[in-house]
C-alpha positions as CSV (number, residue, x, y, z in Angstrom):
1,M,118.0,126.2,101.0
2,N,119.6,123.8,98.6
3,A,117.6,122.1,95.9
4,F,116.7,119.0,97.9
5,R,116.5,120.1,101.6
6,S,112.8,119.8,102.5
7,I,112.7,122.0,105.6
8,E,114.8,124.5,107.6
9,F,114.3,126.9,110.5
10,L,115.2,130.5,109.8
11,D,116.8,132.8,112.5
12,E,113.8,135.2,112.4
13,G,111.6,132.5,113.7
14,I,110.1,131.0,110.5
15,V,109.9,127.4,109.4
16,R,110.5,127.2,105.6
17,M,109.3,124.2,103.6
18,L,109.7,123.3,100.0
19,D,106.1,122.9,98.8
20,Q,106.1,119.4,97.3
21,R,102.6,119.8,95.8
22,K,104.1,122.2,93.2
23,L,106.9,120.0,92.0
24,P,108.2,119.3,89.4
25,H,106.8,122.4,87.6
26,E,107.4,125.0,90.3
27,T,109.9,125.4,93.1
28,V,108.0,127.2,95.8
29,Y,109.1,127.7,99.4
30,N,106.4,128.4,102.0
31,D,107.0,130.1,105.3
32,Y,105.2,129.2,108.5
33,E,105.0,131.2,111.7
34,N,103.0,129.0,114.2
35,Y,102.4,125.3,115.0
36,T,98.9,125.3,113.5
37,E,100.3,126.3,110.2
38,V,103.0,123.6,110.4
39,A,100.3,121.0,111.3
40,Q,98.2,122.0,108.4
41,A,101.2,121.8,106.1
42,I,101.8,118.2,107.2
43,T,98.1,117.3,106.7
44,D,98.0,119.0,103.3
45,M,101.3,117.2,102.3
46,V,103.3,120.3,101.6
47,I,105.8,118.2,103.4
48,R,105.6,114.4,103.4
49,G,107.6,111.3,104.1
50,A,108.0,109.9,107.6
51,P,111.4,111.4,108.5
52,A,110.5,114.8,107.1
53,I,107.2,114.9,109.0
54,G,109.1,114.1,112.2
55,A,111.5,117.0,111.6
56,A,108.6,119.3,110.8
57,A,106.8,118.4,114.0
58,A,110.0,119.2,116.0
59,Y,110.4,122.5,114.3
60,G,106.8,123.2,114.9
61,M,107.5,122.9,118.6
62,A,110.6,125.1,118.4
63,L,108.6,127.7,116.5
64,T,106.0,127.7,119.3
65,A,108.7,128.4,121.9
66,H,110.3,131.0,119.7
67,R,107.1,132.9,119.0
68,S,105.6,132.6,122.5
69,K,104.6,135.6,124.6
70,A,104.8,133.6,127.8
71,T,106.6,135.2,130.7
72,D,107.4,132.1,132.7
73,A,108.5,128.5,132.0
74,E,105.3,126.8,133.1
75,S,103.1,128.9,130.9
76,L,105.4,128.1,127.9
77,R,105.2,124.4,128.8
78,A,101.5,124.6,128.6
79,E,101.6,126.2,125.2
80,L,104.1,123.5,124.0
81,A,101.8,120.8,125.3
82,T,98.9,122.2,123.2
83,A,101.2,122.5,120.1
84,S,102.3,118.9,120.6
85,D,98.7,117.7,120.6
86,V,97.8,119.6,117.5
87,L,100.9,118.4,115.6
88,A,100.3,114.8,116.7
89,A,96.8,114.9,115.1
90,S,98.1,116.0,111.7
91,R,98.8,112.5,110.3
92,P,98.2,109.2,112.1
93,T,100.3,106.6,110.4
94,A,104.0,107.9,110.4
95,V,105.6,106.8,113.6
96,N,108.4,109.4,113.2
97,L,105.9,112.1,113.9
98,F,105.1,110.7,117.4
99,W,108.8,109.8,118.0
100,A,109.9,113.3,117.3
101,L,107.2,114.8,119.5
102,D,108.0,112.4,122.3
103,R,111.7,113.3,122.1
104,M,110.8,117.0,122.2
105,N,108.4,116.6,125.1
106,K,111.0,114.7,127.1
107,G,113.5,117.5,126.7
108,I,110.9,120.1,127.7
109,A,110.2,118.2,130.9
110,N,113.7,118.8,132.1
111,S,113.3,120.8,135.4
112,S,116.6,122.6,134.9
113,L,114.9,124.5,132.0
114,D,113.4,127.0,134.4
115,S,113.0,130.1,132.1
116,V,111.4,131.0,128.8
117,S,114.8,131.6,127.2
118,A,116.2,128.3,128.3
119,L,113.2,126.4,126.9
120,Q,113.4,128.4,123.6
121,K,117.1,127.5,123.2
122,A,116.5,123.8,124.2
123,T,113.7,123.2,121.8
124,L,115.5,124.7,118.8
125,T,118.7,122.8,119.7
126,E,116.8,119.5,119.9
127,A,114.9,120.2,116.6
128,H,118.1,121.0,114.8
129,A,119.6,117.7,116.2
130,I,116.6,115.7,114.9
131,A,117.0,117.2,111.5
132,E,120.8,116.7,111.2
133,E,120.7,113.2,112.6
134,D,118.2,112.3,109.9
135,V,120.7,113.2,107.2
136,A,123.4,111.2,108.8
137,I,121.1,108.2,109.3
138,N,120.1,108.3,105.6
139,K,123.7,108.3,104.4
140,A,124.4,105.3,106.7
141,I,121.4,103.4,105.3
142,G,122.7,104.0,101.8
143,M,126.2,102.6,102.6
144,N,124.8,99.6,104.4
145,A,122.7,98.7,101.3
146,L,125.7,98.7,98.9
147,S,126.4,95.0,99.3
148,L,122.8,94.2,98.2
149,I,123.1,96.0,94.9
150,P,125.0,94.3,92.0
151,D,126.6,96.4,89.3
152,K,124.3,97.2,86.4
153,A,121.3,96.7,88.7
154,T,117.7,97.3,87.7
155,I,115.8,98.5,90.8
156,I,112.1,99.1,91.3
157,H,111.2,101.9,93.7
158,H,107.8,102.9,94.9
159,C,106.6,106.4,95.9
160,N,109.2,109.0,96.9
161,T,111.7,108.3,99.7
162,G,114.5,110.7,98.7
163,S,115.6,114.0,99.9
164,L,112.1,115.4,99.6
165,A,110.7,112.7,102.0
166,T,113.4,113.3,104.5
167,V,115.4,116.4,105.7
168,D,118.0,115.6,103.0
169,Y,119.4,112.7,101.1
170,G,116.8,110.0,101.4
171,T,116.1,106.4,102.6
172,A,115.2,104.0,99.8
173,L,115.8,106.5,97.0
174,G,119.0,107.4,99.0
175,V,120.0,103.7,98.5
176,I,119.8,104.2,94.8
177,R,121.6,107.6,95.0
178,T,124.4,106.1,97.0
179,A,124.9,103.2,94.6
180,H,125.1,105.6,91.7
181,E,127.5,107.9,93.6
182,Q,129.7,104.8,94.4
183,G,130.0,104.1,90.7
184,K,127.5,101.3,90.2
185,E,125.5,101.4,87.0
186,I,121.9,101.7,88.0
187,L,118.6,101.8,86.2
188,A,115.7,102.8,88.4
189,L,112.1,101.9,87.5
190,L,109.9,104.4,89.3
191,D,106.3,103.5,90.1
192,E,104.3,106.6,89.3
193,T,102.4,106.0,92.6
194,R,98.8,106.8,92.3
195,P,96.9,108.8,93.4
196,R,99.3,111.6,94.2
197,L,102.0,110.5,91.8
198,Q,105.0,110.9,94.1
199,G,107.1,108.6,92.0
200,G,106.3,110.3,88.7
201,R,106.6,113.8,90.1
202,L,109.1,113.7,92.9
203,S,111.3,110.7,92.5
204,A,111.8,111.4,88.8
205,Y,112.5,115.1,89.7
206,E,115.3,114.0,92.1
207,L,116.9,111.4,90.0
208,K,116.9,113.6,86.9
209,E,118.7,116.3,88.9
210,Q,121.2,113.7,90.2
211,G,121.9,112.1,86.9
212,V,120.7,108.7,87.8
213,P,119.2,106.7,84.8
214,F,115.5,105.9,85.3
215,K,112.2,105.1,83.7
216,V,108.8,106.1,85.1
217,I,106.3,103.1,84.9
218,V,102.7,102.8,85.9
219,D,102.1,101.0,89.2
220,G,100.5,98.1,87.5
221,A,103.5,97.5,85.2
222,S,105.9,96.2,87.9
223,G,105.1,92.5,87.2
224,H,105.6,93.0,83.5
225,F,109.0,94.4,83.9
226,M,110.1,91.8,86.4
227,R,109.0,89.0,84.0
228,T,110.3,90.5,80.7
229,L,113.1,92.9,81.5
230,G,114.5,91.3,84.6
231,V,114.7,93.2,87.9
232,D,117.4,92.7,90.5
233,L,115.6,94.1,93.5
234,C,112.9,96.3,94.8
235,V,113.6,98.9,97.5
236,V,110.9,100.9,99.3
237,G,110.7,103.1,102.4
238,T,108.3,102.8,105.3
239,D,106.3,104.9,107.6
240,R,106.1,102.3,110.4
241,V,107.7,98.9,111.1
242,A,105.8,96.7,113.5
243,A,107.7,94.4,116.0
244,N,107.1,91.4,113.8
245,G,108.5,93.0,110.6
246,D,105.2,94.0,109.0
247,V,105.6,97.4,107.4
248,A,103.2,100.2,106.6
249,N,104.1,102.2,103.5
250,K,102.5,104.1,100.6
251,I,99.5,102.3,99.1
252,G,100.6,99.9,96.4
253,T,103.6,98.6,98.4
254,Y,101.8,95.4,99.3
255,N,101.0,94.7,95.7
256,L,104.6,95.3,94.6
257,A,105.9,93.0,97.4
258,V,103.5,90.1,96.3
259,V,104.5,90.5,92.7
260,A,108.2,90.5,93.6
261,H,107.7,87.4,95.7
262,E,106.0,85.6,92.7
263,N,109.0,86.5,90.5
264,G,111.7,85.7,92.9
265,V,112.9,89.4,93.2
266,P,114.4,90.4,96.6
267,F,112.3,93.0,98.3
268,Y,114.0,95.4,100.7
269,V,112.7,98.0,103.0
270,A,114.9,101.0,104.0
271,A,113.9,102.0,107.5
272,P,115.6,104.4,109.9
273,T,115.3,102.8,113.4
274,T,113.0,105.8,114.3
275,T,110.3,104.1,112.2
276,I,110.6,100.8,114.1
277,D,107.7,100.7,116.5
278,M,108.3,97.9,119.0
279,A,105.1,98.8,120.8
280,T,103.1,97.8,117.7
281,K,103.1,94.0,117.6
282,H,101.9,93.5,114.0
283,G,100.7,95.4,111.0
284,D,97.0,95.0,111.7
285,D,97.4,97.3,114.7
286,I,98.7,100.2,112.5
287,E,96.1,102.9,111.9
288,I,95.7,103.5,108.1
289,E,95.0,107.1,107.1
290,E,92.1,107.6,104.7
291,R,92.7,110.5,102.4
292,P,90.2,112.8,100.6
293,A,88.2,111.2,97.7
294,T,89.2,114.1,95.4
295,E,92.8,112.7,95.2
296,V,91.4,109.7,93.3
297,T,88.5,111.3,91.4
298,T,90.7,114.2,89.9
299,V,94.1,114.5,88.3
300,G,95.2,118.0,88.6
301,N,92.0,120.0,88.0
302,W,90.4,117.4,85.7
303,Q,87.7,115.1,87.2
304,I,88.2,111.6,85.8
305,T,85.2,109.9,87.4
306,P,81.4,110.4,87.2
307,D,79.9,112.7,89.8
308,G,79.0,111.1,93.1
309,V,81.0,107.9,92.9
310,D,82.0,106.1,96.1
311,V,85.8,106.2,96.7
312,G,88.2,104.3,98.9
313,N,91.5,106.2,99.3
314,P,93.8,104.6,102.0
315,A,97.1,106.5,102.0
316,F,99.0,103.3,103.1
317,D,98.9,99.6,103.1
318,V,100.6,96.9,105.3
319,T,103.1,94.5,103.7
320,P,103.4,91.3,105.8
321,A,106.9,90.4,106.9
322,K,106.9,87.2,104.9
323,Y,107.3,89.1,101.7
324,I,110.3,91.2,103.0
325,T,113.9,89.9,102.2
326,A,115.6,92.3,104.7
327,I,115.2,95.7,106.4
328,I,118.0,98.1,105.8
329,T,118.7,100.4,108.8
330,E,121.5,102.8,109.8
331,K,122.6,100.1,112.3
332,G,122.9,97.4,109.7
333,L,120.8,94.8,107.8
334,V,118.0,92.9,109.6
335,Y,117.0,89.5,108.2
336,P,114.2,87.1,109.2
337,P,113.1,86.1,111.8
338,F,112.2,89.7,112.1
339,E,110.5,89.5,115.5
340,E,113.7,88.2,117.1
341,N,116.2,90.2,115.1
342,L,114.3,93.6,115.4
343,A,114.2,93.1,119.1
344,K,117.9,92.5,119.2
345,L,118.5,95.6,117.0
346,M,116.3,97.8,119.3
347,G,117.8,96.3,122.5
348,K,114.6,94.7,123.7
349,E,115.3,91.0,123.7
């Protein structure tokens, strides 16, 4: 695996993932041999980021077929249905997870796949396609964003949306990477992103490796830098875009969007069309995952709170569409009114 590819399927029937919990201090690859292990890896955030989770679910399905002892197609389909249900329950907010499983399940339903070997080949082919399409989509998002980024731009980024959150390359962090590779002078301000510190650990790791200038800042410092240093734009990723343009993203995104609005800083969301959920009318309908309290009460192995405190730890928040300047997709830029223009983009006028 290259330094930034988050997941791959090995010929011997193993799904290998870069364990993002260990970064930046250790580079550890974990091997998984069944769908329950893959689902647990998603839950435990060995792999994270909406596009990467979708690819992991697809490979979990392919792994099920590859490892199956079934002797007929219908028995294997039953195993795959069980695997799909378990994988779907691993994390509730990222729509890519359900999109990838739906795509895999539609392929499995093809009646011409009438043998175990045919299903095994088809599931792996489709999973590979999902993974490789993700890389191409991310590169297109980066190129579509170039017109939004002035030379010598200072950009605030939240969480981690780079290669580690996708199969490779990245969405919002990929926008920054693309601008840098195209010769623009970039300074990225990376929110550390409490409580799991994806910005300070992962985004900083990626940009350091890529030679992109950056500073890590605490989440609460974004307004200070907008007011005193001057910030040209904010760019974030998303785990789900509702039909009206509301977006669910890592907790703290809403705060950043409000502060950007107050300071007149454009706020962009990088979103593969696979994260656009036209069946969800607005952000209030998006289920928000609640993570374990220990993510807040401890940093590493050190408990920072008194014993027995109550903790609220939502993994995501919803940013209303009114705070979003534009949504950057692989098909182009989408501006308000989002309800109308997302419908046009997705072909559902």
